[in-house]
C-alpha positions in Angstrom: 0.0 0.0 0.0 1.5 3.4 -1.0 2.9 5.7 1.6 2.7 8.8 -0.6 0.1 10.4 1.7 1.6 9.5 5.1 2.6 12.7 6.8 0.1 14.8 4.8 -3.1 13.3 6.2 -2.7 11.7 9.6 -3.7 8.0 9.9 -4.4 7.8 6.2 -3.4 5.1 3.7 -3.7 5.6 0.0 -4.1 3.0 -2.8 -5.2 2.9 -6.4 -7.6 0.5 -8.0 -9.1 -0.2 -11.4 -12.8 -0.9 -11.6 -14.3 -3.7 -13.7 -15.3 -1.0 -16.1 -11.7 0.0 -16.7 -11.6 3.3 -14.7 -8.8 4.2 -12.3 -9.7 5.4 -8.8 -7.6 6.8 -5.9 -8.7 5.7 -2.5 -7.8 7.4 0.8 -8.5 5.4 4.0 -8.5 7.4 7.2 -8.8 5.6 10.5 -9.5 7.2 13.9 -6.6 8.1 16.2 -5.6 4.9 18.0 -7.9 2.7 16.1 -7.5 -1.0 16.9 -9.8 -3.2 14.8 -9.1 -6.1 17.1 -10.7 -4.2 20.0 -13.6 -2.5 18.3 -14.5 -2.7 14.6 -15.8 0.5 13.1 -18.2 1.1 10.2 -17.2 3.0 7.0 -18.3 6.4 5.8 -17.7 6.8 2.1 -16.9 10.4 1.0 -17.1 11.1 -2.7 -15.1 13.6 -4.8 -11.9 12.6 -3.0 -9.6 14.7 -5.1 -11.3 17.8 -3.7 -13.0 16.6 -0.5 -10.4 14.5 1.3 -8.4 17.5 2.6 -11.5 19.2 4.0 -13.3 16.1 5.4 -10.7 13.5 6.5 -9.2 15.6 9.3 -12.7 15.9 10.8 -12.4 12.3 11.9 -11.1 13.9 15.1 -14.7 14.7 16.0 -14.9 11.2 17.3 -12.9 12.5 20.3 -14.8 15.8 20.8 -16.0 15.7 24.5 -18.8 18.2 23.8 -20.5 16.3 20.9 -18.8 13.0 20.2 -19.4 11.3 16.9 -19.8 7.5 16.5 -16.5 5.8 15.5 -16.1 5.4 11.7 -13.4 4.8 9.1 -13.5 7.4 6.3 -12.9 6.1 2.8 -12.6 9.0 0.3 -13.0 8.0 -3.3 -11.4 10.0 -6.2 -9.6 9.5 -9.4 -6.0 8.2 -10.0 -3.3 8.3 -12.6 -4.0 10.4 -15.7 -7.7 10.6 -14.7 -6.9 12.5 -11.6 -6.2 15.6 -13.7 -9.7 15.4 -15.1 -11.7 14.7 -12.0 -14.0 17.7 -12.5 -15.5 16.2 -15.7 -15.2 12.5 -14.8 -17.4 13.0 -11.8 -20.2 13.9 -14.3 -19.9 10.4 -15.7 -19.9 8.6 -12.3 -22.2 10.7 -10.1 -25.1 11.7 -12.4 -28.0 9.2 -12.8 -28.5 7.8 -16.3 -30.9 9.9 -18.3 -30.5 13.1 -16.2 -31.5 16.2 -18.2 -28.9 18.8 -19.0 -30.6 22.2 -18.5 -30.0 25.4 -20.4 -29.1 27.1 -17.2 -26.3 24.6 -16.6 -25.0 25.0 -20.1 -25.0 28.7 -19.7 -23.1 28.4 -16.4 -20.4 26.3 -18.2 -20.3 28.9 -21.0 -19.7 31.6 -18.4 -16.7 29.6 -17.3 -15.3 29.7 -20.8 -15.9 33.5 -21.1 -14.3 34.1 -17.7 -11.2 32.0 -18.7 -11.6 29.4 -16.0 -11.9 26.7 -18.6 -11.1 26.3 -22.3 -13.6 25.5 -25.0 -12.2 22.0 -25.2 -12.5 21.5 -21.5 -16.1 22.8 -21.6 -17.1 20.5 -24.4 -15.5 17.5 -22.6 -17.3 18.5 -19.4 -20.7 18.5 -21.0 -19.9 15.3 -23.1 -19.6 13.3 -19.9 -23.2 14.2 -19.0 -24.5 12.7 -22.2 -23.6 9.1 -21.0 -23.8 9.4 -17.2 -23.4 6.1 -15.3 -24.2 6.6 -11.6 -25.5 3.0 -11.7 -22.1 1.6 -12.7 -20.3 3.7 -10.1 -22.7 2.6 -7.3 -22.0 -1.0 -8.3 -18.3 -0.3 -8.1 -18.6 1.2 -4.6 -20.8 -1.6 -3.2 -19.7 -4.7 -5.1 -16.0 -4.0 -5.7 -14.5 -1.4 -3.4 -16.4 -2.2 -0.2 -15.5 -5.9 0.0 -11.8 -4.9 -0.3 -12.2 -2.3 2.5 -14.0 -4.8 4.6 -11.3 -7.3 4.2 -8.2 -5.1 4.6 -9.5 -3.0 7.5 -11.7 -5.5 9.4 -14.6 -3.1 9.4 -17.9 -3.5 11.2 -20.6 -5.6 9.4 -23.1 -2.7 9.4 -23.7 0.9 10.2 -22.0 2.2 7.0 -22.6 5.7 5.6 -22.3 7.7 2.4 -21.7 11.4 1.9 -21.7 13.4 -1.3 -21.8 17.1 -2.2 -23.1 18.9 -5.3 -23.3 16.3 -8.1 -22.1 13.8 -5.5 -25.1 15.0 -3.4 -27.3 14.1 -6.4 -25.6 10.7 -6.4 -26.4 10.4 -2.7 -30.1 11.0 -3.4 -30.0 8.5 -6.2 -28.3 5.9 -4.0 -30.9 6.4 -1.3 -33.8 6.0 -3.8 -32.4 2.7 -5.1 -32.9 1.3 -1.6 -29.7 -0.7 -1.3 -28.8 -2.2 2.0 -25.1 -1.3 2.4 -25.6 2.3 3.7 -27.6 3.0 6.9 -27.2 6.7 6.6 -26.7 9.0 3.6 -25.8 12.7 3.5 -26.6 14.8 0.5 -25.0 18.2 0.5 -26.5 20.9 -1.8 -27.5 18.1 -4.3 -27.1 18.9 -8.0 -30.7 18.6 -8.8 -30.4 21.1 -11.7 -33.6 20.1 -13.5 -37.2 20.0 -12.4 -37.4 16.8 -14.5 -34.5 15.2 -12.7 -34.4 11.4 -12.5 -34.7 11.6 -8.7 -38.3 12.7 -9.1 -39.1 9.8 -11.4 -37.4 7.4 -8.9 -39.4 9.0 -6.0 -42.6 8.6 -7.9 -41.8 4.9 -8.7 -41.4 4.2 -5.0 -45.0 5.2 -4.3 -45.7 5.0 -0.6 -42.5 2.9 0.1 -39.5 4.6 1.6 -35.9 3.3 1.9 -34.8 2.3 5.4 -31.6 4.4 5.4 -31.5 7.8 7.1 -31.2 10.7 4.7 -29.9 14.1 5.7 -30.0 16.9 3.1 -28.4 20.4 3.4 -29.0 23.6 1.6 -26.8 26.7 1.2 -28.7 29.9 2.0 -26.4 32.0 -0.2 -27.3 29.8 -3.2 -31.0 30.4 -2.8 -30.7 34.1 -2.1 -27.9 34.8 -4.6 -28.2 36.0 -8.2 -26.9 32.8 -10.0 -29.9 31.0 -11.5 -28.2 27.6 -11.7 -27.7 27.6 -7.9 -31.1 28.9 -7.2 -32.5 26.1 -9.2 -30.5 23.5 -7.3 -32.0 24.7 -4.1 -35.5 25.0 -5.3 -35.6 21.6 -7.0 -34.1 20.0 -3.9 -36.7 21.7 -1.7 -39.4 20.4 -4.1 -38.0 16.9 -3.7 -38.0 17.1 0.0 -41.6 18.4 0.0 -42.8 15.6 -2.1 -41.0 13.1 0.1 -42.1 14.4 3.5 -45.6 15.1 2.4 -45.9 11.3 2.1 -44.4 10.6 5.4 -40.7 10.3 4.5 -38.4 10.3 7.6 -35.6 12.6 6.5 -33.8 15.5 8.1 -32.5 18.7 6.6 -30.5 21.8 7.5 -29.6 25.2 6.1 -25.9 26.2 5.8 -24.9 29.9 5.6 -22.4 29.1 2.8 -22.0 29.3 -1.0 -22.0 26.3 -3.2 -18.2 26.2 -3.2 -17.7 26.8 0.5 -20.5 24.6 1.8 -18.9 21.1 1.6 -17.2 21.0 5.0 -20.2 22.5 6.9 -22.5 20.1 5.1 -20.3 17.1 6.1 -20.2 18.2 9.7 -24.0 18.6 9.7 -24.3 15.0 8.4 -22.0 13.6 11.1 -23.8 15.5 13.9 -27.3 14.5 12.6 -26.8 10.9 11.5 -23.9 9.6 13.5 -24.1 11.1 17.0 -22.5 9.0 19.8 
């Protein structure tokens, strides 16, 4: 197992793996201080967008030792991209985190175009970014997490047999909603931060309708960013409004979920959202 991240992130191992679909992923495994699997096995919390999120979320594993509000013990597994794909994580996440058939809205395309005009991405990068959305495969990525990666983590780190969690933010938050709606049994709690529900015709609404009066057993915690809703960028306003509509349709039929408002922007809200998930779904 590579030692490239030792000294950068405490108690963190790093390895790379190739999925059955031929994609390369980088995996950061962060264990609690003094963790001894022989004494007490811990469940896993999977955190997506590892190339971006690991530095802001993995150090928060120290919350398990907070005397004022202790969090249940967990091992954090951050999942990102490796090798040549690591440089393209911003567009590859579109492929992995977005449900198949998810609409691409005009507001989203306009937001990408603004990036080109502002010089934050080239025309080639913008075209590649949008191209990944035309063949999104959240179903394949979910299968990788549950059927390929988790058995390895379970074997190598002697994890608990149950109590596992999942956290995603933005498009990874959309993936969290999609995962919750599929009703799989691996995750007992799921956090969806500022979910990327960009379209009022999102696949999450179709999946929710297909459930009827049935509801998944896993806990679901959803966070919003106040400055998205009250700001002047239409794409972020739509994310918040569509997520609120999803929650309304869910709770109006008796869905047991929780939600919270963060006083952040879309870019700055990840860490606050993750903390909200830990405090709500994994209190000691």
